[in-house]
Backbone as a ProteinNet text record, in pm:
[ID]
protein_1_A
[PRIMARY]
MQLSLKGIFQPPTLLNFLIDSKQLAKPGLSLSVVFSSLASYLLGVDHFDLLQFSLLGIGGFLVVGASNVFNQIIERDTDALMTRTQQRPLPEKRMQVATAYFVGFTLGVSGLFLLYAIAPFCAYLGFIAMLLYALVYTPLKKITPLAVFVGAIPGAIPFMLGWFAATKSFGIECFFLFLVQFFWQFPHFWSIAWLQFEDYKKAGIQLLPMGEKNKKAALQIIIYTISMLVVSILPVLKITGKIFLHPISAGVIVISGLFMFNYSIKLYKYLDTFYAKKLMIASIFYITLVQIVYVVDKFVR
[TERTIARY]
3641.7	3663.3	3729.1	3860.3	3925.9	3924.2	3882.1	3850.1	3936.7	3897.4	4018.5	3927.2	3993	4030.5	4041.9	4033	4057	3926.4	3947.6	3807.1	3706.5	3777.5	3702.4	3738.4	3885.2	3944.2	4072.1	4168.2	4293.7	4391.3	4478	4483.1	4581.9	4576.2	4637.6	4750.1	4758.6	4938.8	4986	5120.2	5231	5170.3	5204.8	5158.1	4996.8	4894.9	4748.6	4702.3	4789.1	4815.3	4825.9	4966.8	5050.2	4933.3	4850.2	4769.7	4694.4	4628.4	4482.8	4543.2	4644.9	4721.4	4730.3	4745.1	4722.9	4677.5	4543.3	4404.3	4373.9	4352.9	4316.3	4346.6	4495.4	4536.2	4562.4	4496	4492.8	4614.2	4752.9	4887.8	4860.4	4796.1	4797.5	4738.7	4618.4	4542.7	4632	4723.6	4807.7	4914.7	4974.4	5108.2	5024.2	4916.8	4862.4	4823.8	4802.1	4826	4927.6	5012.2	5171.4	5275.3	5178.9	5206.2	5293.7	5091.6	5059.2	5191.9	5219.2	5330.9	5469.1	5520.4	5673.1	5676	5566.1	5560.1	5565.6	5497.6	5448.1	5617.1	5651.1	5795.8	5960.3	5913.8	6016.5	5969.1	5875.5	5798.8	5861.5	5869	5939	6022	6139.5	6259	6366	6498.2	6556.5	6693.2	6697.8	6840.6	6768.8	6778.3	6707.4	6762.5	6657.3	6756.7	6670.7	6753.8	6702.9	6642.6	6712.2	6661.9	6514.9	6514.3	6355.6	6282.3	6325.3	6226.9	6157.2	6253.9	6246	6113.4	6218.1	6112.5	5948.4	5907.7	5768.5	5710	5761.2	5754.2	5662.5	5752.9	5735.6	5630.1	5635.7	5591	5427.3	5381.3	5295.7	5224.5	5245.5	5209.4	5171.6	5231.4	5209.1	5090.1	5077.3	4967.4	4842.5	4840	4739.5	4673.1	4758.9	4737.2	4707.5	4663.8	4645.9	4494.5	4497.7	4354.5	4257.2	4296.6	4236	4186.7	4253.2	4246.6	4140	4138.5	4005	3842.7	3958.5	3834.1	3679.6	3826.6	3698.3	3680.5	3754.1	3668.4	3581.7	3607.1	3448.6	3297.3	3324.1	3255.2	3255.3	3337.5	3274	3172.5	3084	2881	2823.3	2907.6	2818.5	2882.2	3063	3128.8	3077	3028.2	2931.4	2812.2	2777.9	2618.9	2629.7	2782.8	2822.1	2936.1	2871.2	2940.8	3087.1	3096.9	3219.7	3360.1	3270.3	3325.3	3352.7	3248.8	3226.3	3288.2	3443.3	3523.9	3651.3	3613.7	3774.1	3802.3	3876.5	3873	3845.1	3787	3638.4	3535.1	3455.9	3350.9	3328	3490.4	3475.1	3555.9	3520.6	3607.1	3730	3778.3	4002.2	4000.3	3994.4	4056	4025.1	4017.5	3953.1	3972.8	3878.2	3907	3975.7	4044.4	4143.7	4268.5	4268.9	4400	4405.5	4292.6	4318.7	4310.7	4263.1	4295.8	4505.8	4521.9	4640.7	4749.9	4685.1	4791	4766.6	4621.3	4619.1	4665.9	4672.8	4790.8	4935.2	4980.5	5089.7	5162.4	5095.2	5100.5	5106.6	4980.6	4977.7	5047.5	5131.5	5216.4	5365.3	5382.9	5545.3	5499.8	5424.1	5381.5	5475.1	5326	5362.7	5528.8	5505.4	5696.5	5783.5	5776.9	5849.8	5876.6	5713.3	5678.7	5742.9	5753.8	5753.1	5931.6	5942.8	6139.4	6186.1	6040.7	6077.5	6036.7	5959.4	5912.7	5760.8	5781.9	5640.7	5542.1	5500.4	5394.9	5347.2	5463.3	5373.2	5329.2	5365.1	5320	5165.4	5158.7	5013.3	4910.1	4980.7	4905.3	4874.3	4958.1	4893.5	4783.2	4811.3	4694.4	4585.5	4593	4456.8	4404.8	4440.5	4413.5	4386.3	4424	4367.4	4242	4298.2	4126.6	3991.7	3994.1	3929.1	3844.5	3941.8	3911	3856.1	3874.6	3883.8	3722.1	3714.6	3639.1	3504.5	3552.5	3427.9	3367	3448.3	3411.8	3362.9	3410.7	3359.8	3213	3199.5	3081.9	2914.5	2964.7	2893	2871.8	2928.3	2877.3	2741.1	2675.7	2565.3	2472.8	2510.1	2395.2	2358.9	2542.5	2480.1	2563.6	2546.9	2617.5	2737.8	2685.3	2781.4	2979.6	2941.2	3085.3	3156.5	3114.6	3209.2	3308.3	3257.8	3352.6	3362.5	3414.5	3439.4	3544	3533.4	3653.9	3747.3	3711	3820.3	3923.6	3905.7	3943.7	4124.1	4044.5	4194.1	4261.1	4181.5	4203	4331.8	4310.3	4410.1	4488.1	4521.9	4634.9	4775.6	4794.3	4879.8	4974.3	4882.9	4963.3	5037.5	4960.5	5054	5129.3	5102.7	5192.6	5387.6	5392.9	5505.3	5552.6	5492.3	5553.7	5600.5	5502	5559.5	5703	5685.2	5806.2	5972.8	5930.8	6014.7	6106.8	5986.3	6029.1	6070.7	5941.1	5924.4	5815.8	5793.7	5693	5566.2	5437.5	5266.3	5232.3	5237.1	5201.7	5106.5	5103.9	4990.6	5019.8	5143.6	5160.7	5079	5121.5	5024.5	4877.5	4786.1	4693.6	4671.2	4705.7	4673	4706.1	4769.3	4813.7	4697.4	4641.4	4512.1	4381.5	4401	4313	4243.2	4410	4397.4	4330.5	4389.5	4347.3	4209.1	4147.8	4037.9	3959.8	3929.1	3817.9	3827	3923.7	3957.6	3885.5	3905.6	3832	3626.5	3602.4	3461.6	3416.4	3429.2	3435.5	3489	3614.5	3623.6	3635.2	3513	3440.2	3260.7	3275.3	3138.5	3132	3195	3219.4	3215.6	3272.7	3295.4	3111.1	3102.3	2986.3	2868.6	2859.3	2741	2804.8	2959.3	2942.5	2866	2922.9	2855.5	2748.7	2625.1	2518	2434.5	2468.4	2314.9	2380.2	2526.3	2575.5	2580.1	2595.1	2640.5	2476.6	2395.7	2216.2	2174	2259.2	2184	2268.5	2381.1	2463.2	2391.4	2362.8	2269	2379.2	2467.3	2577.6	2522.9	2548.8	2513.8	2656.9	2651	2749.4	2752.7	2611.9	2629.7	2504.5	2564.6	2484.9	2337.4	2267.3	2063.2	2058.7	2181.4	2155.2	2105.1	2095.1	2040.2	2136.4	2132.1	2189.7	2086.7	2123.4	2011.2	2040.5	2031.7	2105.5	2102.5	2040.7	2141.4	2255	2262.1	2419	2506.3	2459.9	2572.5	2637.8	2498.6	2570.7	2636.8	2636.4	2752.7	2876.1	2864.9	2994.2	3069.4	3025.1	3035.3	3124.9	3023.9	3054.9	3244.8	3186.1	3320.3	3422.1	3398.5	3542.8	3582.3	3481.5	3509.1	3605.3	3552.1	3653.5	3791.9	3766.3	3872.4	4028.4	3977.3	4065.3	4092.5	3988.9	4054	4178.8	4133.7	4231.9	4378.7	4329	4488.2	4617.3	4502.7	4623.8	4663.1	4571.1	4627	4769.9	4891.9	5002.1	5054.3	4987.4	5029.1	4994.7	4910.6	4894	4973.6	5048.5	5157.7	5127.1	5001.3	4962.7	4935.3	5031.6	5026	5193.9	5208	5345.9	5458.6	5529.7	5640.5	5678.8	5517.3	5472.8	5459.4	5506.7	5509.9	5406.4	5380.4	5330.4	5364.4	5448	5448.6	5329.3	5283.4	5163.4	5192.8	5289.3	5286.4	5248.3	5311.1	5239.3	5101.1	5042.9	4905.3	4824	4869.1	4774.6	4769.4	4884.4	4887.2	4742.9	4791.3	4700.9	4515.6	4513.1	4343.8	4325.8	4443.5	4366	4304.9	4412.4	4377.4	4227.1	4173.2	4128.1	3975.5	3961.8	3833.3	3830.6	3866.8	3841.8	3744.7	3823.5	3727.4	3571.8	3611.3	3493.8	3398.4	3466	3379.3	3278.4	3385.2	3269.4	3133.5	3214.8	3113	3016.3	2977.5	2864.6	2765.1	2891.3	2797.2	2738.7	2771.2	2701.1	2576.7	2576.2	2455.1	2389.3	2422.5	2331	2261.6	2359.7	2303.2	2272.7	2263.7	2287.8	2331.6	2464.2	2501.4	2604.2	2590.4	2725.6	2841.5	2842.4	2975.9	3036.7	2990.1	3082	3072.8	3021.8	3102.2	3220.2	3229.4	3385	3474.2	3407.8	3554.6	3530.9	3484.3	3552.9	3611.1	3544.6	3692	3858.1	3831.9	3963.3	4051.4	3938.8	3937.3	4014.9	3973.9	4032	4107.5	4210.2	4275.3	4413.2	4408.7	4457.6	4523.8	4443.4	4436.9	4520.1	4494.9	4566.2	4707.8	4756.5	4831	4947.2	4886.2	4948.1	4973.6	4860.7	4917.2	5044	4996.7	5132.6	5297.9	5279.2	5385.2	5412.2	5347.1	5376.3	5384.7	5351.7	5391.2	5546.7	5644.8	5766.6	5855.8	5830	5876	5906.1	5801	5743.6	5868.1	5873.2	5989.9	6169.5	6156.7	6275.9	6339.4	6228.4	6291.9	6272.5	6174.4	6203.1	6292.5
-152.5	-139.6	-257.4	-253	-352.8	-442.1	-553.6	-640.4	-709.5	-723.8	-722	-862.7	-974.8	-1059.9	-1098.7	-972.8	-966.6	-953.4	-1020.8	-1054.8	-1198.3	-1202.4	-1336.4	-1436.2	-1460.7	-1531.5	-1501	-1541.2	-1543.7	-1716.9	-1738.8	-1854.9	-1891.3	-2038.3	-2022.3	-2009.1	-1993.4	-1950	-2080.2	-2094.3	-2242.4	-2187.7	-2136.6	-2111.7	-2148.9	-2109.7	-2148.3	-2297.7	-2343.7	-2499.9	-2598.9	-2562	-2586.7	-2591.4	-2519.2	-2483.4	-2552.3	-2567.8	-2681.2	-2814.8	-2851.4	-2949.7	-3029.4	-2965.7	-2972.4	-3004.1	-2932.9	-2948.7	-3067.8	-3103.7	-3199.6	-3301	-3362.2	-3419.8	-3475.6	-3375.4	-3327.4	-3417.4	-3369.5	-3383.2	-3419.5	-3343.3	-3368.4	-3534.9	-3522.3	-3707.3	-3788.4	-3769.2	-3842.3	-3904.7	-3802.1	-3841.6	-3907	-3858.8	-4023	-4072.9	-4119.9	-4242.1	-4275.6	-4239.9	-4300.1	-4344.8	-4254.4	-4281.2	-4427.6	-4470.1	-4623.5	-4704.1	-4694.4	-4823.7	-4700.4	-4656.7	-4632.1	-4655.8	-4687.9	-4767.1	-4880.9	-4980.5	-5087.2	-5138.2	-5090.9	-5094.4	-5105.6	-5016.7	-5002.1	-5119.1	-5167.6	-5276.2	-5388.8	-5435.4	-5550.2	-5574.3	-5425.9	-5471.5	-5476.3	-5569.2	-5600.9	-5497.1	-5482	-5400.7	-5227.8	-5124.1	-5082.9	-4970.8	-4974.6	-4931.9	-4821.4	-4716.2	-4510.3	-4510.3	-4578.6	-4569.5	-4682.9	-4781.6	-4835.6	-4816.3	-4701.2	-4615	-4524.6	-4454.7	-4316.3	-4351.7	-4495.6	-4545.9	-4590.7	-4611.7	-4666.1	-4497.6	-4420.7	-4313.7	-4218	-4225.6	-4097.4	-4167.3	-4319.8	-4361.9	-4370.3	-4437.2	-4422.9	-4283.3	-4175	-4050.1	-3990.1	-4074.7	-3985.3	-4101.4	-4192.3	-4294.3	-4275.2	-4222	-4187.5	-4088.4	-3962.6	-3857.1	-3862.1	-3962.9	-4004.9	-4054	-4162.7	-4190.2	-4079.7	-3965.4	-3849.5	-3791.5	-3771.7	-3694.9	-3742.7	-3873.3	-3946.7	-3915.9	-3994.7	-3898.3	-3855.6	-3691.4	-3570.4	-3526.8	-3616.8	-3600.3	-3666.1	-3808.7	-3838.3	-3785.9	-3730.2	-3672.1	-3540.4	-3529.5	-3332.3	-3267.4	-3301.6	-3257.1	-3285.7	-3401.9	-3418.3	-3299.6	-3310.7	-3206.9	-3002	-3030	-2923.9	-2845	-2949.1	-2957.7	-2944.5	-2973	-2958.6	-2798.9	-2785.7	-2690.8	-2662.5	-2827.9	-2838.2	-2857.4	-2890.7	-2937.6	-2868.9	-2701.3	-2724.4	-2577.3	-2530.1	-2475	-2550.7	-2677.1	-2717.3	-2654.3	-2742.9	-2654.6	-2751.9	-2863.6	-2865.1	-2850.2	-2829.6	-2806.8	-2590.5	-2532.1	-2381.7	-2346.5	-2473.8	-2513.9	-2421.1	-2402.5	-2361.5	-2432.8	-2601.1	-2670.2	-2758.6	-2771.3	-2862.2	-2995.5	-3122.2	-3215.8	-3292.8	-3198.2	-3342.2	-3320.6	-3189.8	-3129.8	-3224.1	-3213.5	-3282.5	-3469.1	-3503.5	-3657.4	-3671.6	-3568	-3560	-3562.9	-3463.8	-3483.6	-3634.2	-3643.5	-3784.2	-3913.2	-3939.6	-4023.2	-4019.2	-3876.6	-3803	-3856.4	-3826.3	-3905.2	-4039.9	-4109.6	-4262.9	-4296.1	-4317.2	-4382.9	-4386.7	-4215	-4239.6	-4333.7	-4312.8	-4379.8	-4503.4	-4559.3	-4704	-4745	-4660.1	-4678.1	-4726.4	-4597.8	-4631.3	-4711.5	-4749.5	-4864.8	-5036.2	-5037.4	-5164.6	-5165	-5045.9	-5018.3	-5119.4	-5075.9	-5193.8	-5345.3	-5379.7	-5481	-5517.2	-5575.5	-5575.4	-5568.4	-5611.7	-5720.7	-5566.9	-5498.5	-5358.8	-5243.5	-5229.4	-5162.3	-5260.4	-5364.9	-5432.6	-5395.4	-5390.6	-5383.4	-5202.1	-5159.1	-5001.8	-4968.4	-5039.3	-5041.1	-5054.1	-5186.1	-5251.4	-5163	-5079.9	-4951.2	-4864.3	-4781.5	-4687.5	-4712.6	-4857.9	-4897.7	-4900	-4967.5	-4975.5	-4864.3	-4749.9	-4648.7	-4570.8	-4558.5	-4458.7	-4509.8	-4666.4	-4746.3	-4767.3	-4805.8	-4896.8	-4822.1	-4742.2	-4739.7	-4605.7	-4483.6	-4334.3	-4365.6	-4473	-4434.5	-4525	-4604.9	-4728.7	-4570.1	-4483.5	-4374	-4357.1	-4360.2	-4273.7	-4369.3	-4442	-4606.3	-4687.7	-4727.3	-4791.2	-4784.5	-4773.7	-4751.7	-4841.1	-4945.8	-5038.9	-5028.4	-4921.1	-4818.8	-4837.6	-4777.5	-4806.9	-4880.6	-5027.2	-5143.7	-5172.8	-5110.9	-5116.3	-5068.4	-4917.2	-4805.8	-4871.4	-4946.3	-4993.2	-5085.8	-5170.2	-5235.6	-5107.3	-5057.7	-4975.2	-4881.3	-4865.6	-4754.5	-4824.5	-5011.5	-5086.8	-5110.7	-5102.6	-5187.8	-5083.2	-4978.9	-4956.8	-5030.2	-5009.9	-5059.6	-5192.2	-5287.6	-5409.5	-5377.9	-5298	-5254.9	-5243.8	-5193.8	-5139	-5260.7	-5349.4	-5464.8	-5556.3	-5552.5	-5633.8	-5544	-5422.8	-5421.2	-5465.6	-5463.1	-5471.6	-5606.9	-5752.1	-5828.7	-5909.7	-5885.1	-5929	-6069.6	-6069.1	-6188	-6149.2	-6254.5	-6209	-6271.4	-6338.9	-6369.7	-6315.9	-6386.9	-6358.1	-6240.8	-6143.5	-6042.3	-5955	-5961.2	-5897	-5866.6	-5951.2	-5962.9	-5960.1	-5919.3	-5857.5	-5703.6	-5679.7	-5495.6	-5449.7	-5561.2	-5488.4	-5476	-5592.7	-5584.5	-5486.3	-5451.5	-5316.7	-5151.1	-5184.5	-5053.6	-5089	-5149.7	-5186.4	-5176.9	-5225	-5211.9	-5057.3	-5020.5	-4869.6	-4778.4	-4830.5	-4762.4	-4674.8	-4752.6	-4789	-4688.1	-4695.6	-4582.9	-4419.3	-4465.2	-4346.1	-4258.9	-4355	-4234.6	-4238.8	-4333.8	-4312.8	-4199.6	-4151.5	-4008.8	-3927.3	-3893	-3842.2	-3829.7	-3897.7	-3885.6	-3842.6	-3863.6	-3825.3	-3660.8	-3632.4	-3470.6	-3410.1	-3460.9	-3387.5	-3431.9	-3539.5	-3565.7	-3487.9	-3395.1	-3277.3	-3269	-3168.8	-3187.8	-3351.1	-3421.7	-3556.9	-3608.9	-3587.8	-3586.2	-3483.5	-3349.4	-3287.1	-3326.4	-3448.9	-3473.6	-3610.4	-3654.9	-3798.5	-3880.7	-3888.9	-4018.4	-4021.4	-4181	-4205.9	-4346.2	-4270.2	-4389.4	-4389.8	-4365.9	-4405.7	-4538.8	-4643.6	-4773.2	-4711.1	-4821.7	-4747.9	-4627.9	-4555.5	-4391.3	-4306.6	-4317.1	-4243.1	-4242	-4095.3	-4058.3	-4125.1	-4240.7	-4295.3	-4406.8	-4444.9	-4560.6	-4648.9	-4717.2	-4836.1	-4744.2	-4678.5	-4624.4	-4622.2	-4588.9	-4532.1	-4716.7	-4777.8	-4910.1	-4954.5	-4921.8	-5005.6	-4947.5	-4822.7	-4741.4	-4818.2	-4845.2	-4920.8	-5048.4	-5128	-5279.9	-5244	-5193.5	-5165.6	-5112.5	-5022.8	-4966	-5104	-5151.3	-5260.6	-5358.1	-5397.4	-5474.5	-5439.1	-5325	-5247.9	-5260.1	-5264.1	-5249.2	-5395.7	-5506.6	-5625.3	-5684.3	-5598.2	-5639.7	-5628.6	-5421.4	-5402.9	-5496.7	-5525	-5583	-5729.7	-5782.3	-5940.9	-5981.8	-5894	-5939.4	-5973.8	-5934.2	-5956.5	-6098	-6142.7	-6289.7	-6445.3	-6341.1	-6390.7	-6480.8	-6456.6	-6575	-6421.6	-6323.6	-6241.9	-6263.1	-6401.7	-6429.3	-6318.2	-6254.5	-6222.2	-6098.9	-6083.4	-5926.5	-5921.8	-5925.3	-5881.5	-5798.8	-5767.1	-5689.8	-5718.7	-5631.3	-5668.7	-5624	-5665.2	-5595.3	-5478	-5413.8	-5263.9	-5188.5	-5201.3	-5150.4	-5183.6	-5285.4	-5297.9	-5252.2	-5218.8	-5112.6	-5004.1	-4962.3	-4780.7	-4765.8	-4898.5	-4880.9	-4927.7	-5022.5	-4994.7	-4822.6	-4842.7	-4663.2	-4585.4	-4558.3	-4458.1	-4520.2	-4697.3	-4711.4	-4687.9	-4628.3	-4645.3	-4509.7	-4385.5	-4254.1	-4260.3	-4346.1	-4391.5	-4464.1	-4530.2	-4664.1	-4524.7	-4510.7	-4347.1	-4277.1	-4220.3	-4077.1	-4182.6	-4332.6	-4397.7	-4451.2	-4458.8	-4435.9	-4353.7	-4255.2	-4089	-4039.2	-4105.3	-4068.9	-4124.4	-4306.5	-4347.1	-4331.3	-4256.7	-4231.6	-4086.4	-3990.3	-3819	-3798.6	-3957.2	-3837.8	-3714.7	-3677.5	-3504	-3526.5	-3454.5	-3431.4	-3360.7	-3341.9	-3278.1	-3430.6	-3511	-3617	-3708.1	-3684.7	-3754.3	-3707.3	-3500.3	-3490.4	-3524	-3514.9	-3586	-3762	-3856.1	-3963.4	-3939.3	-3870.8	-3821.2	-3840.9	-3695.5	-3636.2	-3843	-3836.8	-3954.8	-4050.7	-4085.1	-4192.7	-4154.9	-4033.9	-4029.2	-3970.8	-3980.1	-4043.6	-4119.2	-4224.8	-4401	-4405	-4404.9	-4532.6	-4400.5	-4358.4	-4267.6	-4368.9	-4325.7	-4433.8	-4542.6	-4663.6	-4769.3	-4808.5	-4748.3	-4740.8	-4678.2	-4596.3	-4557.7	-4723.6	-4710.6	-4813.1	-4927.2	-4991.8	-5140.6	-5120.2	-4996.8	-4948.7	-4978.1	-4856.2	-4812.3	-4982	-5027.4	-5187.9	-5265.2	-5253.5	-5352.2	-5296.8	-5216.3	-5133.6	-5123.2	-5129.6	-5112.2	-5282.8	-5354.7	-5485.7	-5534.7
-1642.5	-1476.5	-1420.2	-1347.7	-1331.5	-1245.4	-1221.7	-1115	-999.3	-883.4	-749.9	-691.9	-696.9	-626.9	-463.3	-451.3	-272.1	-233.5	-162.3	-18.1	-87.4	-242.4	-264.5	-269.4	-258.2	-296.4	-234.3	-126.7	-127.8	-87	-149.7	-136.5	-8.6	44	206.8	180.4	304	340.7	395.7	350.5	398.6	583.6	674.2	746.2	786.7	760.4	770.7	752.2	632.2	587.4	669.7	769.9	855.2	993.6	1056.3	1093.4	1156.8	980.3	964.9	959.7	900.4	872.8	1100.9	1132	1319	1322.7	1313.4	1410.5	1348.6	1199.5	1186.4	1196.5	1263.1	1292.1	1453.6	1537.5	1674.9	1736.6	1702.8	1843.2	1927.4	2030.2	2179.7	2169.9	2140.1	2143.2	2072.4	1991.2	1924.9	1980	2075.5	2185.6	2271.3	2367.4	2435.8	2415	2292.1	2222.2	2230.9	2153.3	2169.5	2284.7	2387.3	2475.2	2563	2542.2	2567.4	2506.1	2350.1	2255.3	2349	2339.3	2434	2601.4	2631.3	2737.9	2759.4	2670.3	2655.4	2608.8	2473.1	2448.6	2565.1	2657.6	2799.4	2924.4	2883.4	2959.9	2885.6	2761.9	2723.5	2671.6	2673.5	2592.4	2696.1	2636.3	2826.4	2739.3	2600.9	2555.6	2477.6	2547.6	2453.4	2359.4	2274.2	2083.8	2063.5	2069.6	2062.2	1952.7	1831.9	1728.7	1669	1726.2	1754.4	1833.9	1930.8	2009.7	1975.4	1906.8	1820.8	1698.1	1622.7	1463.1	1588.3	1661.7	1757.2	1756.7	1861.1	1870.6	1737.7	1674.9	1563.9	1479.3	1431.5	1332.2	1374.6	1457.3	1610	1585.5	1592.2	1613.4	1466.7	1388.8	1282.6	1172.2	1221.2	1185.6	1283.6	1397.5	1456.8	1408.4	1387	1315.8	1140.2	1112.5	1026.7	1015.7	1072.1	1138.3	1220.6	1227.6	1349.1	1184	1037	920.2	873	920	800.7	892.3	995.4	1103.9	1075.7	1036.9	1023.1	858.5	772	614	637.4	731.8	705	768.4	860.8	954.3	934.5	883.3	794.6	827.7	763.9	782.3	901.5	1003.4	1112.7	1193.9	1186.4	1257.6	1263.3	1160.7	1103.3	1201.3	1218.4	1348.3	1450.1	1547.5	1689.1	1751.4	1852.9	1834.4	1815.4	1935	1969.9	1888.4	1724.7	1627.7	1517	1507.7	1380	1329.5	1421.1	1401.2	1317.3	1305.2	1239.2	1081.2	1018.5	895	827.7	754.2	645.8	675.9	878.1	875.3	763.4	810.9	766.2	637.6	561.1	402.7	447.1	544.6	519.7	488.9	445.9	331.8	289.1	171.2	108	117.4	47.6	115.1	39.7	-61.5	-146.2	-57.3	-23.4	64.7	156.8	235	340.2	384.3	231.9	229.3	151.7	145.6	87.2	250.9	321.6	464.6	539.9	492	606.9	533.7	388.9	332.8	317.8	331.7	347.8	528.4	586.5	744.8	756.1	728	691.5	674.1	576.6	440.5	526.5	556.9	653.3	799.2	907	958.1	973.8	899.9	874.7	784.3	712.5	667.7	808.6	915.2	1024.4	1098.1	1106.5	1199	1099.3	969.9	880.9	938.7	945.3	984.2	1091.9	1182.9	1337	1315.1	1244.1	1217.2	1112.7	1022	909.8	1004.8	1115.7	1160.2	1205.1	1299.1	1302.5	1248.8	1104.7	1023.8	984.5	1005.7	968.8	1100.4	1260.1	1362.2	1374.1	1257.8	1241.6	1146.2	1018	909.4	1002.3	1060.9	1137.9	1215.9	1291.2	1353.1	1288.6	1188.8	1129.1	1022.1	979.9	894.8	981.1	1061.7	1222	1244.3	1286.9	1324.5	1257.9	1117.5	1001.1	930.1	923.5	798.4	875.1	990.9	1089.2	1202.5	1303.6	1386.5	1358.9	1264.4	1230.3	1137.7	1072.1	1046.1	1155.7	1242.1	1291.8	1442.8	1421.1	1567.5	1571.3	1444.5	1379.3	1415.5	1376.9	1344.1	1518.1	1588.7	1705.7	1838	1945.1	2059.3	2063.9	1988.2	2001.9	1904.9	1834.2	1794	1858.9	2036.6	2147.6	2141.2	2138.2	2144.4	2031.7	1947.6	1811.9	1793.5	1841.3	1868.6	1958.9	2104.2	2139.9	2128.7	1983.4	1979.4	1890	1726.5	1795.4	1866.9	1947.8	2089.6	2162.4	2179.8	2204.9	2155.6	2050	1982.5	1994.5	2000.9	2066.2	2178.5	2265.5	2377.7	2413	2322.7	2254.8	2154.7	2062.4	1951.3	2009.9	2112.3	2178.1	2235.2	2288.7	2343.8	2235.6	2109.8	2001.5	1973.2	1959.3	1868.9	1906	2066.8	2163.9	2139.4	2179.5	2185.1	2094.1	1966.7	1849.9	1869.9	1979.9	1989.1	2043.9	1969.2	2005.4	2084.1	2221	2354.1	2449.4	2544.2	2672.9	2724.9	2714.6	2709.4	2665	2484.4	2406.4	2464.9	2482.3	2483.9	2589.6	2741.8	2827.2	2825.9	2781.5	2760.1	2679	2538.1	2451.5	2528.5	2681.5	2713.3	2825.4	2932.7	3001.6	2931.1	2821.8	2737.2	2703.8	2639.2	2577.9	2646.6	2780.5	2929.1	2988	2942.4	3019	2888.6	2811.6	2679.9	2700.3	2755.5	2782.5	2901.3	2997.4	3154.3	3096.1	3009	2971.2	2823.4	2747.9	2584.1	2616	2746.9	2760.6	2880.9	2974	3007.3	2945.2	2776.4	2700.1	2702.9	2642.5	2520.8	2655.6	2764.9	2849.4	2875.9	2849.2	2873.7	2764.9	2644.1	2478.1	2495.1	2555.2	2477.5	2369.8	2449.7	2349.6	2200.6	2166.5	2115.1	1943.4	2071.8	1992.2	1919.5	2017.8	1928.2	1821.9	1848.6	1755.5	1594.1	1628	1493.7	1450	1533.6	1548.4	1560.4	1634.8	1682.3	1812.8	1839.5	1942.3	1997.1	2144.5	2206.6	2339.8	2408.7	2525.3	2531.6	2576.9	2608.2	2573.5	2507.1	2496.1	2448.9	2428.1	2318.7	2430.7	2549.3	2700.6	2792.2	2881.8	3026.1	3103.6	3154.9	3205.6	3311.6	3457	3521.3	3448.2	3328.1	3272.8	3203.2	3154.8	3079.2	3222.1	3347.3	3433.9	3482.4	3489.4	3495.3	3432.7	3280.6	3222.5	3245.5	3325.9	3337.9	3440.5	3540.4	3658.3	3630.6	3593.6	3563.6	3432.1	3407.5	3311.4	3406.5	3469.1	3551.8	3645.8	3692.5	3771.7	3659.8	3560.9	3512.5	3401.9	3459.4	3376.3	3491.2	3620.7	3746	3780.3	3771.4	3796.2	3683.3	3545.7	3446	3468.8	3550.9	3553	3638.7	3735.8	3882.9	3823.2	3758.1	3691	3740.9	3655.5	3690.7	3831.3	3957	4046.8	4080.5	4003.2	4041.4	3930.8	3894.4	3770.7	3718	3638.4	3507.7	3428.8	3350.2	3290.7	3167.3	3159.5	3076.4	3125.5	3084.4	3168	3217.3	3255.4	3356.7	3480	3525.8	3687.4	3749.1	3846.6	3900.3	4066	4107	4312.8	4350.1	4478.6	4573.6	4556.3	4626.2	4656.3	4494.2	4356.9	4230.4	4234.6	4215.9	4207.9	4337.3	4476.7	4556.1	4513.3	4472	4407.5	4282.6	4203.2	4066.1	4143	4243.3	4312.4	4365.6	4388.9	4496.5	4386.3	4270.5	4172.2	4104.6	4082.4	4007.5	4075.2	4230.5	4306.9	4279.1	4277.8	4238.2	4145.2	3992.7	3887.1	3967.2	4050	4077	4154.8	4251.9	4337.1	4260	4154.6	4012.6	3963.9	3844.3	3851.7	3933.3	4068.9	4155.8	4168.2	4185.8	4202.1	4048.9	3964.1	3826.6	3827.5	3883.4	3904.8	3983	4077.8	4226.7	4137.7	4080.2	4049.9	3927.2	3839.2	3706.3	3656.1	3738.5	3719.9	3587.9	3497.9	3436.7	3520.2	3568.1	3715.1	3726.8	3806.7	3846.2	3704.3	3533.4	3462.4	3411.4	3439.9	3400	3552.8	3586.7	3719.9	3697.7	3665.7	3583.3	3436.7	3379.2	3228.8	3307.3	3355.9	3413.3	3491.9	3596.4	3676.4	3584.3	3471.5	3404.7	3293.1	3271.8	3215.1	3295.3	3444.9	3533	3551.5	3588	3559.8	3467.2	3370.2	3266.8	3256.6	3224.9	3253.6	3367.1	3496.6	3636.6	3568.7	3502.8	3540	3432.7	3307.9	3221.7	3304.9	3355.9	3435.5	3554.8	3638.3	3722.9	3697.8	3581	3488.2	3498.5	3389.9	3394.5	3498.2	3585.2	3729.6	3821.2	3790.3	3902.7	3812.8	3699.8	3597.8	3595.5	3641.4	3676.9	3808.1	3922.7	4053.2	4103.7	4060.1	4089.1	4141.7
[MASK]
+++++++++++++++++++++++++++++++++++++++++++++++++++++++++++++++++++++++++++++++++++++++++++++++++++++++++++++++++++++++++++++++++++++++++++++++++++++++++++++++++++++++++++++++++++++++++++++++++++++++++++++++++++++++++++++++++++++++++++++++++++++++++++++++++++++++++++++++++++++++++++++++++++++++++++++

């Protein structure tokens, strides 16, 4: 009797491999992170260099993609427990873990090489961000809500990376750009944690302050939203080195920030998921607008 392997095992096609690799690397998220690097590059550059700009964009994209791959490798068992993530390649066993490691290392090494071509310190920053995200932030998510604080560090590195790539200097400007994105991540990720609270709870992930959807958590969101807004308009006081901001530009940022503040207040008042979603959407709009306003203000001032 002749045995057929059909229906028992079918090797993955190249197309399926590419589709699964794309899902591992999360290109949409990677692009949003790289956008901040490119914005800060434009903010810092005196003479635009297309090659450096391209190396920064592609290198940063690959490094962030690698971080996402390693995150999913580490969390593959956790992802299998959550509705939002259980159809990813590793929980569904559409891809072997060894193959995922190959994808992650290929993306990471390639990205770091491109960043190194700009300046060695750019590659060091990218490497630090990747290690902190994959090896510190990811495991901490199941241990303590302080994981958000740790995760905000690699999340804020891209915004200062672009400035360093453009200027080859690490001064108050880099520190300021780091702070803008650092404080922004708290209301952003806590709003996501509020939305996904039940799913995260099934997987044992703790991201909200004190691990609960309550007024204490909502109050923390309000405090960090205010902190984010104050930090974002500091350039209007001319205390952030070479980064300046016209009062009109600062006003645009304040108006945008007030939308976030309004939703954070309503979340505190009603503890309703509806306002967590509104806050999350407003936060994405806010950080994008801030980066655009900084760059536009520089070139029209």
